[in-house]
MDTraj code that builds the backbone (N, CA, C; nanometers):
import mdtraj as md
import numpy as np

residues = "MET LYS ASN PRO TYR LEU TYR GLY TYR LEU PRO LEU PHE SER VAL ILE LEU PHE SER LEU SER PHE GLY ILE TYR LEU VAL THR GLU SER LEU ASP LEU LEU THR SER ILE GLY VAL TYR THR GLY ILE ARG GLU PHE LEU THR ASP ILE GLU LEU ARG LEU LEU LEU LEU SER VAL PHE ALA LEU CYS PHE PHE MET LEU PHE SER ALA LEU LYS LEU ILE GLY GLU THR ILE HIS GLU VAL GLY MET LEU LEU PHE SER LYS ASN ASN ASN GLY GLU MET ILE SER VAL ALA ARG GLY GLY TYR LEU ILE PHE PHE PHE GLY ALA LEU LEU SER VAL PHE GLY ILE GLN SER ILE SER ILE LEU LEU CYS VAL PHE ALA LEU THR ILE PHE SER TYR PHE ILE TYR ASN ILE TYR LYS MET SER GLN TYR LEU SER LEU PRO GLY THR VAL GLY LEU ILE PHE PHE GLU ILE LEU PHE TRP THR ILE PHE ILE THR PHE ILE CYS TYR VAL VAL LEU LYS LEU TYR ASN GLY ILE LEU ALA SER LEU PRO PHE ALA ASN".split()
xyz = np.array([
    [-1.4429, 16.9941, 4.7460],
    [-1.3145, 17.0468, 4.7891],
    [-1.2728, 16.9775, 4.9185],
    [-1.1489, 16.9420, 4.9276],
    [-1.0961, 16.8700, 5.0429],
    [-1.0553, 16.9699, 5.1513],
    [-1.0907, 16.9390, 5.2746],
    [-1.0568, 17.0263, 5.3866],
    [-0.9074, 17.0130, 5.4168],
    [-0.8310, 17.1231, 5.4161],
    [-0.6864, 17.1129, 5.4398],
    [-0.6511, 17.0807, 5.5857],
    [-0.7459, 17.0909, 5.6745],
    [-0.7198, 17.0651, 5.8159],
    [-0.7663, 16.9271, 5.8600],
    [-0.7934, 16.8402, 5.7636],
    [-0.8467, 16.7077, 5.7917],
    [-0.7533, 16.6250, 5.8787],
    [-0.6239, 16.6354, 5.8562],
    [-0.5277, 16.5534, 5.9289],
    [-0.4620, 16.6286, 6.0448],
    [-0.5131, 16.7417, 6.0832],
    [-0.4504, 16.8245, 6.1860],
    [-0.4470, 16.7620, 6.3240],
    [-0.5404, 16.6750, 6.3554],
    [-0.5464, 16.6138, 6.4878],
    [-0.4640, 16.4859, 6.4982],
    [-0.4221, 16.4285, 6.3874],
    [-0.3530, 16.2998, 6.3889],
    [-0.2195, 16.3006, 6.4636],
    [-0.1369, 16.4064, 6.4544],
    [-0.0131, 16.4037, 6.5333],
    [-0.0379, 16.3935, 6.6835],
    [-0.1397, 16.4621, 6.7329],
    [-0.1715, 16.4546, 6.8756],
    [-0.2136, 16.3137, 6.9149],
    [-0.3017, 16.2526, 6.8357],
    [-0.3447, 16.1166, 6.8661],
    [-0.2298, 16.0179, 6.8542],
    [-0.1410, 16.0405, 6.7579],
    [-0.0252, 15.9518, 6.7422],
    [0.0660, 15.9598, 6.8631],
    [0.0930, 16.0809, 6.9102],
    [0.1784, 16.0980, 7.0280],
    [0.1124, 16.0358, 7.1506],
    [-0.0176, 16.0532, 7.1652],
    [-0.0887, 15.9951, 7.2798],
    [-0.0847, 15.8420, 7.2742],
    [-0.1097, 15.7850, 7.1565],
    [-0.1089, 15.6382, 7.1449],
    [0.0303, 15.5797, 7.1677],
    [0.1336, 15.6418, 7.1109],
    [0.2694, 15.5937, 7.1354],
    [0.3044, 15.6079, 7.2835],
    [0.2651, 15.7180, 7.3452],
    [0.2942, 15.7399, 7.4871],
    [0.2252, 15.6358, 7.5742],
    [0.1011, 15.6069, 7.5446],
    [0.0295, 15.5049, 7.6214],
    [0.0890, 15.3664, 7.5999],
    [0.1285, 15.3349, 7.4778],
    [0.1873, 15.2031, 7.4507],
    [0.3165, 15.1825, 7.5292],
    [0.4069, 15.2805, 7.5208],
    [0.5317, 15.2698, 7.5945],
    [0.5070, 15.2772, 7.7454],
    [0.4096, 15.3587, 7.7870],
    [0.3774, 15.3709, 7.9292],
    [0.3224, 15.2425, 7.9876],
    [0.2338, 15.1755, 7.9151],
    [0.1775, 15.0493, 7.9643],
    [0.2864, 14.9433, 7.9743],
    [0.3764, 14.9409, 7.8774],
    [0.4869, 14.8454, 7.8854],
    [0.5716, 14.8726, 8.0100],
    [0.6036, 14.9990, 8.0357],
    [0.6861, 15.0318, 8.1521],
    [0.6139, 15.0067, 8.2839],
    [0.4817, 15.0202, 8.2865],
    [0.4068, 14.9873, 8.4078],
    [0.4250, 14.8401, 8.4411],
    [0.4119, 14.7551, 8.3420],
    [0.4296, 14.6108, 8.3640],
    [0.5704, 14.5801, 8.4129],
    [0.6694, 14.6396, 8.3484],
    [0.8087, 14.6140, 8.3865],
    [0.8403, 14.6693, 8.5253],
    [0.7890, 14.7874, 8.5575],
    [0.8187, 14.8456, 8.6887],
    [0.7479, 14.7702, 8.8004],
    [0.6289, 14.7166, 8.7748],
    [0.5627, 14.6343, 8.8760],
    [0.6401, 14.5051, 8.9004],
    [0.6941, 14.4463, 8.7936],
    [0.7794, 14.3274, 8.8107],
    [0.9043, 14.3620, 8.8911],
    [0.9639, 14.4776, 8.8637],
    [1.0828, 14.5212, 8.9376],
    [1.0501, 14.5470, 9.0842],
    [0.9388, 14.6165, 9.1090],
    [0.8989, 14.6448, 9.2477],
    [0.8706, 14.5153, 9.3241],
    [0.8126, 14.4173, 9.2573],
    [0.7857, 14.2887, 9.3210],
    [0.9157, 14.2149, 9.3511],
    [1.0092, 14.2173, 9.2567],
    [1.1338, 14.1421, 9.2757],
    [1.2231, 14.2016, 9.3848],
    [1.2158, 14.3324, 9.4066],
    [1.2987, 14.3915, 9.5125],
    [1.2236, 14.4004, 9.6453],
    [1.0982, 14.3588, 9.6471],
    [1.0235, 14.3504, 9.7719],
    [0.9556, 14.4778, 9.8171],
    [0.9433, 14.5760, 9.7308],
    [0.8818, 14.7037, 9.7678],
    [0.7320, 14.7053, 9.7379],
    [0.6894, 14.6159, 9.6510],
    [0.5504, 14.6159, 9.6048],
    [0.4513, 14.5983, 9.7196],
    [0.4798, 14.5081, 9.8135],
    [0.3863, 14.4856, 9.9236],
    [0.3760, 14.6079, 10.0137],
    [0.4860, 14.6799, 10.0305],
    [0.4819, 14.8024, 10.1103],
    [0.4004, 14.9112, 10.0433],
    [0.4120, 14.9227, 9.9141],
    [0.3344, 15.0227, 9.8404],
    [0.1865, 14.9865, 9.8425],
    [0.1558, 14.8566, 9.8391],
    [0.0169, 14.8121, 9.8401],
    [-0.0545, 14.8463, 9.9706],
    [0.0204, 14.8790, 10.0781],
    [-0.0434, 14.9227, 10.2021],
    [-0.1053, 15.0607, 10.1869],
    [-0.0514, 15.1403, 10.0951],
    [-0.1008, 15.2766, 10.0739],
    [-0.1931, 15.2885, 9.9534],
    [-0.1672, 15.2085, 9.8500],
    [-0.2430, 15.2173, 9.7259],
    [-0.2951, 15.0790, 9.6863],
    [-0.4106, 15.0764, 9.6256],
    [-0.4590, 14.9503, 9.5694],
    [-0.3816, 14.9221, 9.4410],
    [-0.3987, 14.8030, 9.3887],
    [-0.3275, 14.7654, 9.2665],
    [-0.3669, 14.8560, 9.1497],
    [-0.4947, 14.8838, 9.1373],
    [-0.5433, 14.9693, 9.0280],
    [-0.4894, 15.1113, 9.0433],
    [-0.4915, 15.1638, 9.1655],
    [-0.4392, 15.2989, 9.1889],
    [-0.2910, 15.3078, 9.1551],
    [-0.2154, 15.2057, 9.1939],
    [-0.0725, 15.2038, 9.1648],
    [-0.0479, 15.1965, 9.0142],
    [-0.1225, 15.1111, 8.9464],
    [-0.1070, 15.0997, 8.8008],
    [-0.1429, 15.2308, 8.7312],
    [-0.2516, 15.2949, 8.7752],
    [-0.2912, 15.4223, 8.7142],
    [-0.1903, 15.5327, 8.7439],
    [-0.1366, 15.5335, 8.8641],
    [-0.0347, 15.6331, 8.8997],
    [0.0895, 15.6153, 8.8125],
    [0.1362, 15.4923, 8.8036],
    [0.2540, 15.4664, 8.7207],
    [0.2263, 15.4962, 8.5737],
    [0.1083, 15.4581, 8.5255],
    [0.0744, 15.4840, 8.3859],
    [0.0694, 15.6334, 8.3576],
    [0.0098, 15.7100, 8.4475],
    [0.0022, 15.8538, 8.4232],
    [0.1409, 15.9179, 8.4235],
    [0.2285, 15.8737, 8.5131],
    [0.3640, 15.9297, 8.5178],
    [0.4423, 15.8906, 8.3923],
    [0.4415, 15.7613, 8.3573],
    [0.5176, 15.7159, 8.2412],
    [0.4612, 15.7723, 8.1108],
    [0.3286, 15.7729, 8.0982],
    [0.2675, 15.8259, 7.9756],
    [0.2961, 15.9753, 7.9616],
    [0.2938, 16.0476, 8.0727],
    [0.3254, 16.1905, 8.0670],
    [0.4706, 16.2131, 8.0256],
    [0.5617, 16.1343, 8.0794],
    [0.7037, 16.1468, 8.0412],
    [0.7232, 16.1151, 7.8931],
    [0.6611, 16.0083, 7.8454],
    [0.6736, 15.9757, 7.7032],
    [0.6032, 16.0779, 7.6160],
    [0.4918, 16.1337, 7.6632],
    [0.4233, 16.2374, 7.5876],
    [0.5142, 16.3586, 7.5702],
    [0.5812, 16.3977, 7.6778],
    [0.6735, 16.5115, 7.6682],
    [0.7901, 16.4792, 7.5753],
    [0.8433, 16.3575, 7.5841],
    [0.9547, 16.3172, 7.4992],
    [0.9147, 16.3173, 7.3523],
    [0.8034, 16.2526, 7.3191],
    [0.7612, 16.2443, 7.1794],
    [0.7187, 16.3808, 7.1246],
    [0.6584, 16.4634, 7.2083],
    [0.6211, 16.5976, 7.1641],
    [0.7452, 16.6809, 7.1343],
    [0.8454, 16.6700, 7.2197],
    [0.9693, 16.7433, 7.1963],
    [1.0391, 16.6931, 7.0702],
    [1.0412, 16.5614, 7.0505],
    [1.1024, 16.5068, 6.9290],
    [1.0270, 16.5505, 6.8037],
    [0.8951, 16.5579, 6.8127],
    [0.8159, 16.6041, 6.6992],
    [0.8459, 16.7498, 6.6692],
    [0.8545, 16.8311, 6.7724],
    [0.8851, 16.9729, 6.7534],
    [1.0237, 16.9917, 6.6927],
    [1.1217, 16.9196, 6.7452],
    [1.2579, 16.9294, 6.6917],
    [1.2615, 16.8791, 6.5474],
    [1.1946, 16.7678, 6.5207],
    [1.1926, 16.7116, 6.3862],
    [1.1296, 16.8056, 6.2846],
    [1.0176, 16.8652, 6.3182],
    [0.9530, 16.9579, 6.2254],
    [1.0376, 17.0829, 6.2042],
    [1.0994, 17.1303, 6.3111],
    [1.1844, 17.2487, 6.2983],
    [1.3041, 17.2206, 6.2092],
    [1.3699, 17.1082, 6.2300],
    [1.4853, 17.0725, 6.1479],
    [1.4438, 17.0497, 6.0033],
    [1.3293, 16.9881, 5.9830],
    [1.2812, 16.9661, 5.8468],
    [1.2551, 17.0992, 5.7770],
    [1.1935, 17.1918, 5.8460],
    [1.1649, 17.3207, 5.7834],
    [1.2916, 17.4027, 5.7618],
    [1.3909, 17.3884, 5.8495],
    [1.5199, 17.4539, 5.8249],
    [1.5853, 17.3931, 5.7008],
    [1.5766, 17.2611, 5.6874],
    [1.6286, 17.1962, 5.5674],
    [1.5568, 17.2432, 5.4419],
    [1.4260, 17.2611, 5.4513],
    [1.3507, 17.3115, 5.3365],
    [1.3910, 17.4553, 5.3056],
    [1.4183, 17.5322, 5.4063],
    [1.4642, 17.6700, 5.3854],
    [1.5977, 17.6713, 5.3119],
    [1.6862, 17.5799, 5.3482],
    [1.8192, 17.5774, 5.2887],
    [1.8217, 17.5182, 5.1482],
    [1.7380, 17.4174, 5.1212],
    [1.7520, 17.3418, 4.9972],
    [1.6366, 17.3575, 4.8991],
    [1.5318, 17.4278, 4.9369],
    [1.4158, 17.4412, 4.8492],
    [1.4178, 17.5755, 4.7780],
    [1.3694, 17.5737, 4.6565],
    [1.3523, 17.6972, 4.5801],
    [1.2058, 17.7388, 4.5745],
    [1.1194, 17.6655, 4.6436],
    [0.9765, 17.6909, 4.6430],
    [0.9445, 17.8022, 4.7414],
    [0.8762, 17.9050, 4.6938],
    [0.8399, 18.0181, 4.7802],
    [0.6911, 18.0241, 4.8105],
    [0.6129, 17.9310, 4.7556],
    [0.4673, 17.9359, 4.7722],
    [0.4183, 17.8660, 4.8978],
    [0.4978, 17.7807, 4.9578],
    [0.4557, 17.7082, 5.0770],
    [0.3727, 17.5851, 5.0476],
    [0.3735, 17.5400, 4.9224],
    [0.2959, 17.4210, 4.8859],
    [0.3541, 17.2950, 4.9486],
    [0.4844, 17.2964, 4.9724],
    [0.5524, 17.1765, 5.0205],
    [0.5081, 17.1371, 5.1605],
    [0.4740, 17.2334, 5.2428],
    [0.4337, 17.2035, 5.3801],
    [0.3017, 17.1261, 5.3805],
    [0.2080, 17.1660, 5.2976],
    [0.0782, 17.0973, 5.2966],
    [0.0866, 16.9609, 5.2291],
    [0.1833, 16.9398, 5.1403],
    [0.1963, 16.8118, 5.0711],
    [0.2348, 16.7008, 5.1685],
    [0.3189, 16.7316, 5.2648],
    [0.3696, 16.6286, 5.3568],
    [0.2714, 16.5916, 5.4667],
    [0.1599, 16.6600, 5.4770],
    [0.0651, 16.6307, 5.5850],
    [0.0017, 16.4935, 5.5738],
    [0.0003, 16.4372, 5.4556],
    [-0.0522, 16.3019, 5.4389],
    [0.0296, 16.1998, 5.5151],
    [0.1540, 16.2343, 5.5464],
    [0.2405, 16.1461, 5.6240],
    [0.1963, 16.1307, 5.7676],
    [0.1078, 16.2179, 5.8133],
    [0.0555, 16.2041, 5.9495],
    [-0.0186, 16.0717, 5.9659],
    [-0.0777, 16.0224, 5.8577],
    [-0.1469, 15.8936, 5.8626],
    [-0.0500, 15.7793, 5.8926],
    [0.0732, 15.7913, 5.8431],
    [0.1732, 15.6876, 5.8692],
    [0.2008, 15.6792, 6.0184],
    [0.2189, 15.7939, 6.0829],
    [0.2416, 15.7945, 6.2274],
    [0.1206, 15.7431, 6.3033],
    [0.0017, 15.7792, 6.2566],
    [-0.1189, 15.7346, 6.3251],
    [-0.1332, 15.5827, 6.3176],
    [-0.1127, 15.5250, 6.1988],
    [-0.1234, 15.3798, 6.1858],
    [-0.0099, 15.3095, 6.2600],
    [0.1080, 15.3701, 6.2631],
    [0.2180, 15.3149, 6.3427],
    [0.1845, 15.3154, 6.4905],
    [0.1205, 15.4221, 6.5361],
    [0.0798, 15.4294, 6.6767],
    [-0.0276, 15.3256, 6.7076],
    [-0.1188, 15.3029, 6.6132],
    [-0.2188, 15.1977, 6.6326],
    [-0.1534, 15.0606, 6.6382],
    [-0.0526, 15.0371, 6.5546],
    [0.0187, 14.9095, 6.5572],
    [0.0961, 14.8907, 6.6870],
    [0.1444, 15.0000, 6.7445],
    [0.2226, 14.9884, 6.8678],
    [0.1377, 14.9369, 6.9834],
    [0.0076, 14.9551, 6.9756],
    [-0.0815, 14.9050, 7.0807],
    [-0.0743, 14.7523, 7.0876],
    [-0.0529, 14.6876, 6.9732],
    [-0.0454, 14.5409, 6.9712],
    [0.0888, 14.4889, 7.0225],
    [0.1878, 14.5757, 7.0375],
    [0.3184, 14.5321, 7.0836],
    [0.3500, 14.5717, 7.2254],
    [0.2479, 14.5922, 7.3061],
    [0.2666, 14.6410, 7.4429],
    [0.3488, 14.5446, 7.5282],
    [0.3429, 14.4170, 7.5008],
    [0.4110, 14.3181, 7.5852],
    [0.5594, 14.3039, 7.5559],
    [0.6094, 14.3656, 7.4496],
    [0.7488, 14.3471, 7.4113],
    [0.8121, 14.4805, 7.3728],
    [0.9229, 14.5128, 7.4368],
    [0.9916, 14.6377, 7.4042],
    [1.0518, 14.6309, 7.2647],
    [1.0935, 14.5130, 7.2217],
    [1.1511, 14.5015, 7.0876],
    [1.0456, 14.5277, 6.9798],
    [0.9240, 14.4798, 7.0006],
    [0.8164, 14.5076, 6.9042],
    [0.7838, 14.6563, 6.9049],
    [0.7752, 14.7168, 7.0228],
    [0.7467, 14.8601, 7.0312],
    [0.8532, 14.9423, 6.9595],
    [0.9793, 14.9109, 6.9848],
    [1.0873, 14.9863, 6.9220],
    [1.0925, 14.9624, 6.7711],
    [1.0655, 14.8390, 6.7278],
    [1.0627, 14.8100, 6.5840],
    [0.9497, 14.8850, 6.5145],
    [0.8328, 14.8854, 6.5746],
    [0.7193, 14.9582, 6.5153],
    [0.7501, 15.1076, 6.5111],
    [0.8078, 15.1608, 6.6186],
    [0.8411, 15.3032, 6.6228],
    [0.9450, 15.3379, 6.5166],
    [1.0516, 15.2573, 6.5067],
    [1.1571, 15.2839, 6.4084],
    [1.1047, 15.2672, 6.2657],
    [1.0232, 15.1663, 6.2417],
    [0.9666, 15.1447, 6.1088],
    [0.8719, 15.2587, 6.0708],
    [0.7973, 15.3084, 6.1676],
    [0.7081, 15.4212, 6.1419],
    [0.7875, 15.5451, 6.1044],
    [0.8940, 15.5722, 6.1786],
    [0.9766, 15.6897, 6.1483],
    [1.0422, 15.6754, 6.0107],
    [1.0953, 15.5564, 5.9813],
    [1.1590, 15.5337, 5.8521],
    [1.0583, 15.5481, 5.7380],
    [0.9377, 15.4922, 5.7551],
    [0.8345, 15.5026, 5.6511],
    [0.7935, 15.6479, 5.6290],
    [0.7800, 15.7222, 5.7374],
    [0.7452, 15.8635, 5.7251],
    [0.8558, 15.9404, 5.6537],
    [0.9815, 15.9097, 5.6865],
    [1.0938, 15.9776, 5.6225],
    [1.0946, 15.9505, 5.4724],
    [1.0761, 15.8246, 5.4322],
    [1.0738, 15.7888, 5.2896],
    [0.9568, 15.8575, 5.2191],
    [0.8388, 15.8539, 5.2807],
    [0.7212, 15.9189, 5.2220],
    [0.7436, 16.0686, 5.2072],
    [0.7989, 16.1295, 5.3109],
    [0.8212, 16.2728, 5.3099],
    [0.9210, 16.3125, 5.2018],
    [1.0297, 16.2390, 5.1900],
    [1.1294, 16.2694, 5.0869],
    [1.0704, 16.2482, 4.9480],
    [0.9902, 16.1430, 4.9333],
    [0.9256, 16.1176, 4.8038],
    [0.8347, 16.2337, 4.7648],
    [0.7536, 16.2800, 4.8592],
    [0.6623, 16.3904, 4.8297],
    [0.7375, 16.5221, 4.8059],
    [0.8465, 16.5435, 4.8804],
    [0.9228, 16.6673, 4.8672],
    [1.0060, 16.6696, 4.7398],
    [1.0413, 16.5528, 4.6879],
    [1.1285, 16.5477, 4.5704],
    [1.0618, 16.6100, 4.4477],
    [0.9306, 16.6205, 4.4493],
    [0.8604, 16.6861, 4.3384],
    [0.8927, 16.8349, 4.3329],
    [0.9253, 16.8932, 4.4457],
    [0.9497, 17.0365, 4.4533],
    [1.0980, 17.0704, 4.4690],
    [1.1840, 16.9689, 4.4740],
    [1.3270, 16.9897, 4.4939],
    [1.4051, 16.9392, 4.3736],
    [1.5192, 17.0007, 4.3519],
    [1.6103, 16.9477, 4.2510],
    [1.6809, 16.8263, 4.3109],
    [1.7544, 16.7516, 4.2294],
    [1.8269, 16.6354, 4.2794],
    [1.9306, 16.6750, 4.3852],
    [2.0111, 16.7795, 4.3612],
    [2.1036, 16.8199, 4.4690],
    [2.0306, 16.8691, 4.5946],
    [1.9154, 16.9319, 4.5776],
    [1.8372, 16.9766, 4.6924],
    [1.7820, 16.8599, 4.7727],
    [1.7361, 16.7557, 4.7020],
    [1.6851, 16.6359, 4.7697],
    [1.7962, 16.5655, 4.8460],
    [1.9111, 16.5491, 4.7817],
    [2.0251, 16.4845, 4.8472],
    [2.0720, 16.5689, 4.9659],
    [2.0754, 16.6994, 4.9479],
    [2.1152, 16.7883, 5.0573],
    [2.0200, 16.7800, 5.1753],
    [1.8892, 16.7749, 5.1466],
    [1.7900, 16.7630, 5.2535],
    [1.8059, 16.6312, 5.3283],
    [1.8264, 16.5226, 5.2547],
    [1.8444, 16.3919, 5.3192],
    [1.9669, 16.3931, 5.4089],
    [2.0807, 16.4404, 5.3557],
    [2.2027, 16.4426, 5.4361],
    [2.1919, 16.5379, 5.5542],
    [2.1253, 16.6502, 5.5352],
    [2.1092, 16.7461, 5.6434],
    [2.0315, 16.6846, 5.7589],
    [1.9196, 16.6195, 5.7278],
    [1.8381, 16.5611, 5.8338],
    [1.9072, 16.4422, 5.8997],
    [1.9707, 16.3565, 5.8214],
    [2.0417, 16.2423, 5.8797],
    [2.1585, 16.2903, 5.9648],
    [2.2319, 16.3894, 5.9161],
    [2.3450, 16.4424, 5.9923],
    [2.2991, 16.5047, 6.1236],
    [2.1909, 16.5822, 6.1183],
    [2.1423, 16.6437, 6.2416],
    [2.1018, 16.5380, 6.3434],
    [2.0216, 16.4399, 6.3022],
    [1.9736, 16.3385, 6.3964],
    [2.0876, 16.2526, 6.4492],
    [2.1871, 16.2264, 6.3657],
    [2.3036, 16.1502, 6.4123],
    [2.3788, 16.2279, 6.5196],
    [2.4039, 16.3560, 6.4943],
    [2.4734, 16.4394, 6.5931],
    [2.3902, 16.4534, 6.7195],
    [2.2608, 16.4741, 6.7060],
    [2.1722, 16.4925, 6.8206],
    [2.1676, 16.3676, 6.9081],
    [2.1495, 16.2515, 6.8469],
    [2.1418, 16.1265, 6.9235],
    [2.2765, 16.0943, 6.9869],
    [2.3853, 16.1191, 6.9144],
    [2.5185, 16.0960, 6.9707],
    [2.5419, 16.1860, 7.0916],
    [2.5015, 16.3111, 7.0818],
    [2.5170, 16.4046, 7.1935],
    [2.4352, 16.3610, 7.3141],
    [2.3119, 16.3186, 7.2920],
    [2.2266, 16.2732, 7.4022],
    [2.2866, 16.1490, 7.4683],
    [2.3349, 16.0548, 7.3877],
    [2.3983, 15.9342, 7.4444],
    [2.5229, 15.9704, 7.5236],
    [2.6013, 16.0642, 7.4739],
    [2.7217, 16.1081, 7.5448],
    [2.6856, 16.1695, 7.6803],
    [2.5852, 16.2548, 7.6823],
    [2.5435, 16.3199, 7.8071],
    [2.4910, 16.2164, 7.9067],
    [2.4115, 16.1213, 7.8581],
    [2.3569, 16.0181, 7.9474],
    [2.4694, 15.9325, 8.0046],
    [2.5644, 15.8917, 7.9214],
    [2.6772, 15.8115, 7.9703],
    [2.7653, 15.8903, 8.0670],
    [2.7863, 16.0170, 8.0389],
    [2.8653, 16.1017, 8.1283],
    [2.7948, 16.1149, 8.2642],
    [2.6651, 16.1356, 8.2620],
    [2.5876, 16.1456, 8.3855],
    [2.5902, 16.0140, 8.4621],
    [2.5731, 15.9040, 8.3918],
    [2.5760, 15.7716, 8.4534],
    [2.7117, 15.7451, 8.5187],
    [2.8185, 15.7739, 8.4476],
    [2.9524, 15.7537, 8.5035],
    [2.9786, 15.8462, 8.6218],
    [2.9267, 15.9683, 8.6159],
    [2.9411, 16.0601, 8.7280],
    [2.8680, 16.0111, 8.8517],
    [2.7501, 15.9562, 8.8330],
    [2.6737, 15.9023, 8.9461],
    [2.7448, 15.7809, 9.0043],
    [2.7939, 15.6920, 8.9181],
    [2.8645, 15.5750, 8.9665],
    [2.9936, 15.6136, 9.0409],
    [3.0628, 15.7145, 8.9925],
    [3.1876, 15.7561, 9.0580],
    [3.1617, 15.8209, 9.1930],
    [3.0430, 15.8785, 9.2103],
    [3.0150, 15.9469, 9.3370],
    [2.9626, 15.8525, 9.4458],
    [2.9309, 15.7288, 9.4099],
    [2.8840, 15.6335, 9.5093],
    [2.9985, 15.5916, 9.6022],
    [2.9722, 15.5768, 9.7314],
    [3.0801, 15.5472, 9.8243],
    [3.1404, 15.4079, 9.8064],
    [3.0653, 15.3122, 9.7567],
    [3.1177, 15.1775, 9.7416],
    [3.1723, 15.1504, 9.6013],
    [3.1871, 15.2546, 9.5195],
    [3.2343, 15.2370, 9.3822],
    [3.3823, 15.2020, 9.3787],
    [3.4587, 15.2410, 9.4798],
    [3.6025, 15.2126, 9.4789],
    [3.6214, 15.0755, 9.5273],
])
top = md.Topology()
chain = top.add_chain()
for i, resn in enumerate(residues, 1):
    res = top.add_residue(resn, chain, resSeq=i)
    for name in ("N", "CA", "C"):
        top.add_atom(name, md.element.get_by_symbol(name[0]), res)
traj = md.Trajectory(xyz[None], top)
C-alpha cells in the first residue's frame, strides 16, 4: 500500500529551493549595485564579505519564501474554490490525485539552482514549472470533471490570476508614481 503522505514535504522543499535560488541571484546583483554606488567599502568596515552575503541571503530568501508561500496558499485556495464550483465529486478523491504534481514543482526548484546566474533562466524555469503543473493538474482533474466543468475550471483559474496580477501591477505602478511625484526634484 502506498503512503498517501509521501509527497507532503515536497511543497516546503520546493518553496525553500526557489527562495534560495532567487535570493542568491539577488545577493549577487545587490553586491554589484552596492559596489557601483560606492557603499560596499563602507559596509565592509562593519561586516566581512561572508557576513554581508549571509545577511543579504537571509533577507532575500525570507522575502521570497513569504512571497512563494503566499502564492501557494492563494493558488491552492483558488483551485479548491474552482473545484467547489465546477466539480460534481463529493468524495474528495480529486485532492489526493493532484498531489503527484508536487514532484513537478520540486524538480523545477532543483532546476532553478542551475540558473542562479541569470534572472531570465530563473524566470523561465519558474514559469515553465507553473505551466507544467497547471497542465498536469488539469489533466488529472479532467477524469473527475465534465467537459464544461474542465473548461470552467481553466477559465476560472486563468481569469483569477489575470485579475490578481493586473491588480498587483496597478498597485505597484501607482505606488511608484506616487513616490516619484513626492520627490522634490521631480518637477
